[in-house]
C-alpha positions as CSV (number, residue, x, y, z in Angstrom):
1,X,24.6,1.9,-1.5
2,X,21.1,1.3,-2.9
3,X,20.5,2.5,-6.4
4,X,18.1,5.2,-7.5
5,X,14.5,5.0,-6.3
6,X,11.6,6.8,-7.9
7,X,8.3,6.5,-6.0
8,X,5.0,7.0,-7.9
9,X,2.4,8.0,-5.3
10,X,-0.7,10.0,-4.5
11,X,-1.3,12.0,-1.3
12,X,-4.9,10.7,-1.0
13,X,-4.0,7.0,-1.2
14,X,-3.4,5.2,2.1
15,X,-1.6,2.4,0.3
16,X,0.8,4.9,-1.2
17,X,1.4,6.5,2.2
18,X,2.7,3.1,3.4
19,X,5.6,3.3,1.0
20,X,6.2,7.0,1.8
21,X,6.4,6.2,5.5
22,X,8.8,3.4,4.9
23,X,11.1,5.6,2.8
24,X,10.9,8.3,5.5
25,X,11.8,5.8,8.2
26,X,14.7,4.6,6.2
27,X,15.8,8.2,5.5
28,X,16.2,7.0,1.9
29,X,17.0,9.4,-0.9
30,X,14.4,9.1,-3.6
31,X,12.4,11.0,-6.2
32,X,8.7,11.5,-5.5
33,X,6.2,11.7,-8.4
34,X,2.6,12.5,-7.7
35,X,0.1,10.6,-9.8
36,X,-3.3,12.2,-10.4
37,X,-5.6,9.2,-9.8
38,X,-8.4,10.8,-11.6
39,X,-6.3,11.5,-14.7
40,X,-3.4,9.1,-14.8
41,X,-0.6,9.7,-17.4
42,X,-0.9,7.5,-20.5
43,X,2.7,6.3,-20.0
44,X,2.2,5.2,-16.4
45,X,0.6,1.7,-16.8
46,X,2.7,0.5,-19.8
47,X,6.0,1.8,-18.5
48,X,5.7,1.5,-14.7
49,X,2.7,-0.5,-13.3
50,X,0.4,-2.5,-15.6
51,X,-2.2,-2.5,-12.8
52,X,-2.2,1.4,-13.1
53,X,-2.2,1.7,-9.3
54,X,-0.1,3.5,-6.7
55,X,2.3,3.0,-5.1
56,X,5.0,1.8,-7.5
57,X,8.7,2.1,-7.6
58,X,11.4,2.1,-10.2
59,X,14.7,0.9,-8.8
60,X,18.1,1.2,-10.4
61,X,18.9,2.1,-14.0
62,X,20.0,5.6,-15.1
63,X,18.8,8.8,-13.4
64,X,16.0,10.0,-15.6
65,X,12.9,12.2,-15.3
66,X,10.1,10.3,-13.5
67,X,7.8,10.8,-16.5
68,X,10.4,9.1,-18.7
69,X,11.1,5.9,-16.8
70,X,14.0,3.9,-18.0
71,X,13.4,0.3,-19.3
72,X,16.7,-0.5,-17.5
73,X,15.1,0.1,-14.0
74,X,13.3,-2.6,-12.1
75,X,9.5,-1.9,-11.6
76,X,7.9,-2.9,-8.3
77,X,4.4,-2.4,-6.9
78,X,2.0,-3.3,-4.1
79,X,2.3,-1.4,-0.9
80,X,3.3,-4.2,1.5
81,X,5.8,-5.6,-1.0
82,X,7.4,-2.1,-1.2
83,X,7.5,-1.7,2.5
84,X,9.4,-4.9,3.0
85,X,11.6,-4.1,0.0
86,X,12.6,-0.8,1.6
87,X,13.1,-2.6,4.9
88,X,15.5,-5.1,3.2
89,X,17.4,-2.3,1.4
90,X,17.8,-0.3,4.6
91,X,18.1,-2.9,7.3
92,X,19.1,-0.3,9.9
93,X,15.7,1.3,9.6
94,X,14.1,-1.3,11.8
95,X,11.2,-1.7,9.4
96,X,11.9,-5.4,9.4
97,X,12.6,-6.5,13.0
98,X,15.8,-8.5,13.3
99,X,14.2,-11.0,15.6
100,X,12.3,-13.6,13.5
101,X,9.6,-13.9,16.1
102,X,9.0,-10.2,16.0
103,X,8.9,-10.3,12.2
104,X,6.3,-13.1,12.3
105,X,4.3,-11.1,14.9
106,X,4.4,-8.0,12.7
107,X,3.2,-10.0,9.7
108,X,0.4,-11.6,11.8
109,X,-0.7,-8.1,12.9
110,X,-0.8,-7.0,9.2
111,X,-2.9,-10.0,8.4
112,X,-5.4,-8.7,10.9
113,X,-5.3,-5.3,9.3
114,X,-5.9,-6.8,5.9
115,X,-8.6,-9.4,6.7
116,X,-10.5,-7.6,9.5
117,X,-9.8,-3.9,9.7
118,X,-9.7,-3.0,6.0
119,X,-13.0,-4.6,5.1
120,X,-14.8,-3.0,8.0
121,X,-13.1,0.4,7.3
122,X,-14.0,0.3,3.6
123,X,-17.6,-0.8,4.3
124,X,-18.5,1.5,7.2
125,X,-16.3,4.5,6.7
126,X,-15.7,4.8,3.0
127,X,-18.9,3.3,1.6
128,X,-21.0,4.4,4.5
129,X,-22.9,1.1,4.3
130,X,-21.4,-1.3,6.8
131,X,-22.0,-1.6,10.5
132,X,-20.3,0.2,13.4
133,X,-20.3,-3.2,15.2
134,X,-18.0,-4.8,12.5
135,X,-15.6,-1.9,12.9
136,X,-15.6,-2.2,16.7
137,X,-14.9,-5.9,16.5
138,X,-12.0,-5.4,14.1
139,X,-10.5,-2.8,16.4
140,X,-11.0,-5.0,19.5
141,X,-9.1,-7.8,17.8
142,X,-6.2,-5.6,16.8
143,X,-6.1,-4.0,20.3
144,X,-5.8,-7.6,21.7
145,X,-2.6,-8.0,19.7
146,X,-0.9,-4.9,21.1
147,X,1.7,-5.2,23.8
148,X,1.1,-3.2,27.0
149,X,3.1,-0.3,25.6
150,X,4.9,0.7,22.5
151,X,4.0,-0.1,18.9
152,X,2.4,-3.2,17.5
153,X,5.4,-5.5,18.3
154,X,7.2,-3.1,20.6
155,X,9.5,-1.1,18.4
156,X,8.1,0.7,15.3
157,X,8.0,-1.7,12.3
158,X,6.2,-2.7,9.1
159,X,3.1,-3.6,11.2
160,X,2.6,0.1,12.2
161,X,3.4,1.3,8.7
162,X,0.6,-1.0,7.4
163,X,-2.1,0.4,9.7
164,X,-1.3,4.1,10.3
165,X,-2.6,5.5,7.0
166,X,-6.0,3.9,7.4
167,X,-6.4,5.1,11.0
168,X,-5.5,8.6,9.9
169,X,-8.2,8.6,7.2
170,X,-10.7,7.0,9.5
171,X,-10.2,9.9,11.9
172,X,-10.8,12.4,9.1
173,X,-14.0,10.7,7.9
174,X,-15.4,10.4,11.4
175,X,-14.5,13.7,13.1
176,X,-15.7,15.6,10.0
177,X,-18.8,13.4,9.5
178,X,-17.8,13.1,5.9
179,X,-20.5,11.1,4.1
180,X,-22.8,11.5,7.0
181,X,-25.2,14.2,8.3
182,X,-22.8,17.2,8.6
183,X,-25.1,18.7,11.4
184,X,-24.7,15.6,13.5
185,X,-21.9,14.5,15.8
186,X,-22.2,10.8,15.2
187,X,-18.8,10.4,13.6
188,X,-17.0,12.3,16.3
189,X,-18.7,10.2,18.9
190,X,-17.6,7.0,17.2
191,X,-14.0,8.2,17.0
192,X,-14.2,9.0,20.7
193,X,-15.6,5.5,21.4
194,X,-12.8,3.7,19.6
195,X,-10.0,5.7,21.2
196,X,-11.0,6.0,24.9
197,X,-12.6,3.8,27.6
198,X,-12.1,0.2,26.8
199,X,-10.1,1.3,23.8
200,X,-7.7,3.4,25.9
201,X,-4.7,1.2,24.8
202,X,-5.7,1.5,21.2
203,X,-6.1,5.3,21.6
204,X,-2.6,5.6,23.0
205,X,-1.2,3.5,20.2
206,X,-3.0,5.7,17.6
207,X,-1.6,8.8,19.3
208,X,1.9,7.3,19.1
209,X,1.4,6.5,15.4
210,X,0.2,10.0,14.6
211,X,3.2,11.6,16.4
212,X,5.7,9.6,14.5
213,X,7.7,12.0,12.3
214,X,7.6,9.7,9.3
215,X,3.8,9.7,9.5
216,X,3.5,13.5,10.0
217,X,5.8,14.2,7.0
218,X,3.7,12.0,4.7
219,X,0.1,12.8,5.8
220,X,-1.4,15.9,4.1
221,X,-4.6,16.2,6.1
222,X,-5.8,19.3,4.2
223,X,-5.5,17.6,0.8
224,X,-7.1,14.3,2.0
225,X,-10.0,16.0,3.7
226,X,-10.7,18.2,0.6
227,X,-10.6,15.2,-1.7
228,X,-13.0,13.1,0.5
229,X,-15.4,16.0,0.8
230,X,-15.5,16.4,-2.9
231,X,-15.9,12.7,-3.5
232,X,-19.0,12.5,-1.3
233,X,-20.4,15.8,-2.6
234,X,-20.3,14.3,-6.1
235,X,-21.8,11.0,-5.0
236,X,-24.8,12.6,-3.3
């Protein structure tokens, strides 16, 4: 039986949602502690994660309040490291495919998310400065890796956990024209473009991701939308 797990997370953070989805997929008992990213507790960096980022996990040690982490617990961080750690702890979850070929394919898909989708997402959607063409190219590449049906490598796995939070936030940005002219429909048109027509397979994949119970349970659309609106209102 795995030892105690405390997850330090934030609803607005896509990286943190990766760890939350993994824990939900594993049906793992854990304690959730929300970190205010605009006002992080003074104890968080020295006692949990020196990088002062979420997600982070304390594993093992005595059961203590999350804001009083025990020095006896192991401290772990970085979202993809945590997803694989949870997959190792709860092998029956399917987070890590049993077939080594499928595991390699899942990690290859994640490499595409990290090296192609994330830079285009950050530049075009979050910073509102990159090109739509770069986003389209990244999504074309990832769609080319998808099997005819199912998830990224067939069964739901770490590959899908890696991408889902970013697609969810991309939809919020685009359909609400956050950071763009609120009277225009440009963002909504772009979302339609990347989920239909030649992107019909990707659109079906995205729908499947969004219908996954672990995703729905860990995605607070209202909170994320409000935070993004506030961020761009302050930046304007």
